[in-house]
C-alpha positions in Angstrom: 17.9 7.8 94.1 21.2 6.2 93.0 22.7 8.8 90.6 25.5 8.0 88.2 28.6 10.1 89.0 30.8 9.0 86.1 30.8 6.3 83.4 32.9 5.2 80.6 33.4 2.2 78.3 36.6 0.6 77.1 37.5 -2.0 74.4 38.8 -5.2 75.9 39.5 -6.9 72.5 42.7 -8.9 72.3 44.3 -8.1 68.9 46.2 -11.3 68.4 47.6 -12.3 65.1 47.4 -15.6 63.4 51.1 -16.2 64.3 50.2 -15.8 68.0 47.6 -18.6 67.8 50.0 -20.8 65.8 52.8 -20.4 68.4 50.3 -20.9 71.3 48.9 -24.0 69.7 52.4 -25.3 69.0 53.4 -24.9 72.6 50.2 -26.7 73.8 50.7 -29.6 71.4 54.4 -29.9 72.3 53.8 -30.0 76.1 50.8 -32.4 75.6 52.9 -34.8 73.6 55.9 -34.4 76.0 53.8 -35.2 79.1 52.1 -38.1 77.3 55.5 -39.7 76.4 56.8 -39.1 79.9 53.6 -40.8 81.2 52.2 -37.7 82.9 48.8 -38.3 81.4 47.0 -36.0 83.8 49.3 -33.1 82.8 48.5 -33.7 79.2 44.8 -33.7 80.0 45.1 -30.6 82.1 47.0 -28.7 79.4 44.3 -29.5 76.8 41.6 -28.5 79.3 43.2 -25.2 80.2 43.8 -24.4 76.5 40.2 -25.2 75.7 38.8 -23.1 78.6 41.1 -20.2 77.7 40.0 -20.3 74.1 36.3 -20.6 75.0 36.4 -17.7 77.5 38.3 -15.4 75.1 35.9 -16.0 72.2 32.7 -15.7 74.2 33.6 -12.5 76.3 32.2 -9.1 75.4 34.7 -6.8 73.8 33.2 -3.5 75.1 33.1 -3.2 78.9 30.9 -0.5 80.5 31.8 1.0 83.9 29.3 3.1 85.9 30.3 4.8 89.2 27.4 5.7 91.4 26.9 6.8 95.0 26.2 3.3 96.2 28.4 1.0 94.0 30.6 0.6 90.9 28.9 -1.3 88.1 31.3 -3.2 85.8 29.6 -4.9 82.9 26.6 -6.4 84.7 28.2 -6.9 88.1 27.7 -4.5 91.0 30.5 -3.9 93.6 29.3 -2.1 96.7 31.9 0.2 98.2 31.9 -2.1 101.3 33.3 -4.9 99.1 36.2 -2.7 97.8 39.3 -2.2 100.0 41.2 0.3 97.9 41.9 1.7 94.5 45.0 2.7 92.7 46.0 4.1 89.3 48.6 2.2 87.2 50.8 4.3 85.0 53.0 3.6 82.0 55.3 6.6 81.9 53.1 9.7 82.5 49.9 8.1 81.1 47.3 6.5 83.4 46.3 3.1 81.8 44.6 1.1 84.5 42.3 1.7 87.5 43.0 -1.2 89.9 40.3 -2.0 92.4 41.1 -4.4 95.3 38.1 -6.4 96.6 37.6 -8.3 99.8 35.6 -11.0 98.0 36.8 -14.5 97.8 37.9 -15.5 94.3 38.1 -12.0 92.7 40.7 -10.0 94.6 41.7 -7.5 91.9 39.8 -5.7 89.1 41.8 -3.9 86.4 39.9 -1.4 84.3 41.4 0.3 81.3 41.4 4.1 81.6 43.3 7.1 80.2 44.7 10.2 82.0 41.5 12.2 81.3 39.3 9.6 83.1 41.9 9.4 85.9 41.5 13.1 86.6 37.7 12.7 87.0 38.0 9.6 89.1 40.5 11.3 91.5 37.8 13.7 92.4 35.1 11.1 92.9 36.6 7.9 94.3 38.3 9.2 97.5 34.8 10.0 98.8 33.9 6.3 98.8 37.0 4.1 99.1 40.6 4.4 100.2 43.2 5.5 97.7 46.5 3.7 97.5 49.7 5.1 96.1 49.9 5.2 92.3 51.8 2.2 90.9 53.8 1.3 87.8 53.3 -1.8 85.8 55.2 -4.7 87.3 57.6 -6.7 85.2 55.2 -9.7 85.1 52.4 -7.3 84.0 54.6 -5.9 81.2 55.3 -9.4 80.0 51.6 -10.4 80.1 50.8 -7.3 78.0 53.6 -8.0 75.6 52.4 -11.6 75.1 48.8 -10.4 74.9 47.6 -12.9 77.4 
């Protein structure tokens, strides 16, 4: 029987203000017009397509993500990741607080999964995960990840 070892949920809602959307839309419109006037029509089309896909995905994604760690796999939302498809895991810290559990996969397409955690969850996971997948040294947020978090992308 596949027994749950640990589970938690986290809120993945992006709390963006109206000003954020106004600035983002202004940038999209500016680049679209610029590329159109410089006769780079495909870039204008591509910019509009990327903006539309981004907006569509963000507004149709679930806000609450459930994670369930069992003896056979890790279930994230409705997706199952066998331990054989996971290369390693690492905790990402901001100061002394654990904020992300990073899972590296050997699947094509999705190479990295970042799951929001806190230090209490990290303590429990440090006891469970080494039995199933390799641990990698704890990491800090990179500069690009800090910028992405700051811009709420």
